N, C-alpha and C positions, 0 to 999 in steps of 0.2 A: 733918791729911791725911798719910798715909805716902807715901814715895817711890813705892811701887807704885801709889798712887791718883792720882798727878800725871799731867796730860795730857802726851802725847808728840807732838811735831811732827817729822816726818821729811821731809828734803829730799835732793836729790842733784845732782851736777854735770850738765852738759848731756848727756853720754852715759850717765849712770847708773852708771858704774863706782865712783864714790865716793858714799857715803851718810852723812849726818849726822843725828843725833837730838838734839833739844833737849827737855828735860823741865821741865815747870812753865810758868813765864811769864818773859819777859824783864823785867829791872828798869828798862829804858828803851827807848823807841822814838822815832825821829824822822828828820830829814833832815840829811845832812852836805853842805856845799857846798865843802869844801876841794879844792884842786888835786889832791891825791893820790887822794882818793875819786872825783873826777870821772874821772881818768885810769884808775883801776883798774876802775871800773864802766862806762867808755866811755859815760857819760851826763852830763848837766848837773847832776845831783844824785843822791845815793845814799840810799836808804831803808834805815835800819839798825835792827837789834834787838840789844840788849846783854844778855848772859847771864853768870851766874856760871860760871867755867870748869868746875866740877864738874857743871853741868847740861847740858853739851854733850859728846857722844861721837861719834866716827867709827865707825860700825857696819859699814861695808863699804868696802873699797878703800883702807885707810890706807897701804898700800904704794905706791899710785899718787899720793898727795899730794905736791906740790912746794911748797916754801915760798920766799917772796921777801920781803926787807926792804930798803927804801931808806934807812931811818933807824935801824935797830937797836932800835926800840921797838915797831913794828908788824910782825907776821909774817903776810903775806897768803898763804893756801893755796888751791891750785887743782889740778885734775885734770891729771896729766901726759899723759893720753891725749887729752882733748878741749880742755883749757885752761879748762874751766868753773870759775868762782869757787865756792868752798865756804865759807870763813870767814876771819876775821882774828883772830889772837891778839894781845892787848895785855898781856903778862905784867907789866909795870911798874905798870899800872893795875888788874890783876887782873880782866879781863873778856874775853869772847869776843864778837865781832861777827859776826852772820850776816845777809846781805842779806835783807830782808823777803820778797822774791819767791821766795827759796829754800824757804820754809816755807809751802806752800799752805794748810795747815789753821790757821795762825795768823791771828787777826784783828788786822790792823795798825792800831794806834791811836797815831799819832804825837803827841808832846807838845811838841816844839820843833824849831827849826832851829839847827844849830851851824855855825860858820864862815861865817855869812851875809855877813860883811865881804868875802869873796872870791867871792860868788855871781855866776854868769853867767846865772842864770834866777831872776827875782823871782817869788815865789809869795805870793799874797794869800789866806791861809787863816785868819787870826786867831791863829795860834800864835806864841809868843814867838820872836823872831829874835835869836840871840846873835851878837855880833860874832865871837867865837871859841868858847871853851868856858865852861861854868859855872865859877864861882870854886872850887867844891869839887873840880873836876878840873884845877885849875891855870890856868884861863883868867881873863879879866878879869871875866866875868859881865855885861859891858855888853850891853844890848839895843839893837837898831837898829829904825828904823821900817820898816814893810812897804814 
């Protein structure tokens, strides 16, 4: 399949000033329970989709994007007009994270929970619950019971 034939998913910030396009399919989808994602999403859990950086483009309003990093490894980007979340870049791990709800045409099919060790909302859905991250991402790979 050529790049031109890949499915494109478009999403935007709350006011629509910033638009992002993700092409193809994410390489991972799931839920994150870490303190930072909870604070950033203003919810008890964050539904994520992870993409190769080359598959994500800001197609409108790039000049309105504001970036914030509390740790130097994750750069959370949001609209400077409305404050709406757009994406998070993780350059050291070479992926871009887009909230699942930002892409309405994407069929969200979560495969796991990460950082379940710091969860404030227990979810019984039969998916693996990792204490932190998978081993291949530098975590322990340890799973926890539901």
